[in-house]
C-alpha positions in Angstrom: -107.9 -184.3 -43.1 -105.4 -182.2 -45.1 -108.0 -179.5 -45.6 -109.0 -179.3 -41.9 -105.2 -178.5 -40.8 -106.1 -175.0 -41.8 -108.4 -174.6 -38.8 -105.9 -175.3 -36.1 -103.4 -173.2 -38.1 -105.7 -170.4 -38.4 -106.7 -170.4 -34.8 -103.0 -170.4 -33.9 -102.8 -167.0 -36.0 -105.7 -165.6 -34.5 -104.7 -166.5 -30.9 -101.8 -163.7 -31.4 -104.7 -161.2 -31.1 -106.1 -162.5 -27.6 -104.4 -161.9 -24.2 -101.1 -163.7 -23.7 -99.6 -162.4 -20.7 -100.4 -160.7 -17.5 -97.8 -159.5 -14.9 -99.1 -158.5 -11.6 -97.7 -157.9 -8.1 -99.8 -158.6 -4.9 -102.7 -159.5 -7.2 -102.5 -156.1 -8.8 -102.2 -156.0 -12.7 -99.3 -154.2 -13.8 -98.7 -155.1 -17.4 -100.8 -157.2 -19.9 -100.2 -157.8 -23.6 -101.4 -160.0 -26.5 -99.3 -161.9 -28.6 -99.0 -159.3 -31.2 -98.3 -156.8 -28.5 -95.4 -159.0 -27.1 -93.9 -159.5 -30.7 -94.3 -155.8 -31.6 -93.3 -154.4 -28.1 -96.9 -152.9 -27.4 -98.1 -153.7 -24.0 -100.7 -152.2 -21.6 -99.3 -150.9 -18.4 -101.6 -150.3 -15.5 -104.4 -149.2 -17.9 -102.3 -147.1 -20.2 -101.1 -148.4 -23.7 -97.2 -148.3 -23.9 -94.7 -148.7 -26.6 -91.1 -148.8 -26.4 -89.6 -146.3 -28.7 -86.5 -148.2 -29.8 -86.4 -151.4 -31.9 -85.0 -153.4 -28.7 -88.7 -154.0 -27.7 -89.2 -156.0 -30.8 -89.4 -159.7 -30.2 -87.8 -161.3 -33.4 -88.6 -164.7 -32.0 -92.3 -164.1 -31.8 -92.2 -162.3 -35.2 -90.6 -165.4 -36.8 -93.3 -167.8 -35.0 -95.9 -165.4 -36.7 -94.1 -165.9 -40.0 -93.7 -169.5 -39.5 -97.6 -169.9 -38.8 -98.5 -167.7 -41.8 -96.3 -169.6 -44.1 -97.5 -173.0 -42.9 -101.0 -171.6 -43.7 -100.0 -170.7 -47.2 -98.6 -174.0 -47.6 -101.8 -175.7 -47.1 -103.0 -174.8 -50.4 -100.7 -177.2 -51.9 -101.1 -180.9 -51.8 -98.8 -183.9 -51.3 -96.4 -185.4 -48.8 -93.8 -182.7 -49.4 -96.3 -179.9 -48.3 -97.1 -181.9 -45.4 -93.6 -182.1 -44.4 -93.4 -178.2 -44.5 -96.5 -177.7 -42.7 -95.3 -180.1 -40.0 -92.1 -178.3 -40.0 -93.7 -174.8 -39.7 -95.6 -175.9 -36.9 -92.8 -177.4 -34.9 -90.8 -174.2 -35.6 -93.5 -171.8 -34.3 -93.8 -173.9 -31.2 -90.2 -173.8 -30.6 -90.0 -169.8 -31.5 -92.9 -169.3 -29.1 -91.0 -170.9 -26.4 -87.7 -169.0 -27.1 -89.7 -165.7 -27.4 -91.7 -165.9 -24.3 -88.9 -167.0 -22.1 -87.7 -163.6 -21.5 -91.1 -162.9 -19.8 -90.8 -165.7 -17.5 -90.3 -164.9 -13.7 -86.9 -166.3 -13.5 -85.8 -164.3 -16.5 -87.3 -161.2 -15.0 -85.4 -161.9 -11.8 -82.3 -162.5 -13.7 -82.4 -159.4 -15.7 -83.0 -157.4 -12.5 -80.0 -158.9 -10.8 -77.9 -158.1 -13.7 -79.0 -154.4 -13.8 -78.2 -154.4 -10.0 -81.7 -153.9 -9.0 -81.6 -156.7 -6.7 -81.1 -154.9 -3.2 -82.9 -156.0 0.1 -86.4 -154.4 -0.5 -86.1 -154.9 -4.2 -85.5 -158.6 -3.9 -88.8 -159.0 -1.7 -90.7 -156.9 -4.2 -89.6 -159.2 -7.1 -90.4 -162.2 -5.2 -94.2 -160.9 -5.3 -94.2 -160.6 -9.2 -96.5 -163.0 -10.7 -96.5 -163.9 -14.5 -99.6 -165.4 -15.7 -100.0 -166.9 -19.2 -103.4 -166.3 -20.6 -105.9 -167.9 -23.0 -104.0 -166.6 -26.2 -100.7 -168.1 -25.4 -102.2 -171.5 -24.5 -104.6 -171.6 -27.4 -101.7 -170.9 -29.8 -99.5 -173.7 -28.5 -102.4 -176.2 -28.6 -103.5 -175.3 -32.1 -100.1 -175.6 -33.2 -99.8 -179.1 -31.5 -102.9 -180.2 -33.1 -101.6 -178.9 -36.7 -98.5 -180.9 -36.2 -100.3 -183.9 -35.2 -102.6 -183.6 -38.2 -99.7 -183.0 -40.5 -97.9 -186.0 -39.4 -101.0 -188.1 -39.8 -100.9 -187.2 -43.6 -97.4 -187.6 -43.8 -97.4 -191.1 -42.5 -100.4 -192.2 -44.5 -102.6 -192.6 -41.5 -105.0 -189.8 -42.6 -108.0 -192.2 -43.6 -107.7 -194.5 -40.4 -107.5 -191.2 -37.9 -110.6 -189.7 -39.7 -112.5 -193.0 -39.8 -111.9 -193.2 -35.9 -112.9 -189.7 -35.4 -115.9 -190.1 -37.3 -116.7 -193.2 -35.4 -116.3 -191.6 -32.0 -118.3 -188.6 -33.1 -121.1 -190.9 -34.2 -120.9 -192.7 -30.8 -121.1 -189.5 -28.9 -123.8 -188.4 -31.0 -125.8 -191.5 -30.4 -125.1 -191.8 -26.8 -126.3 -188.1 -26.5 -129.8 -188.8 -28.6 -130.4 -191.9 -26.4 -129.9 -189.8 -23.2 -132.2 -187.0 -24.4 -134.8 -189.3 -25.6 -134.7 -191.2 -22.1 -135.2 -187.8 -20.3 -138.1 -186.6 -22.4 -141.5 -187.4 -20.7 -143.3 -190.5 -22.3 -146.9 -189.8 -23.2 
């Protein structure tokens, strides 16, 4: 199972290339961004690529999450329980960093920022209420992949790796057998 942890870790890293977030108002897309875009301040605003000129747009939390994922992937070339602890730690750290780094893009955070900047007048409040923040496939794929990597590292660390692998092979064989039986039953006899 140890060598297979590379798969979800690699998927988590590649998920940063996929769309992560879309902000829309009245079902009209205003802003969209990938994971790398959010980390490095590059978003697509109404069909135009935009990048803030200052360093304030960098999302250090997401950059640290990327480094944790890449570091965990590099650690997978080591063997042993110590490496499993580190891989588990990098997976959990990356999850936490993604949650911290993406909070600033939640609707609550956007409304709080608007209130802080004095943009919360009567008409602005109605417009802000229509803002929709949608988390896209890349975000969910990164989270699920990191959870899978953490679970797999925990299984290796706890010594339950062989039992879990045997159970997965048994379930896969059962599913394959059931699918084969169903296909055989559906074929015309003759």
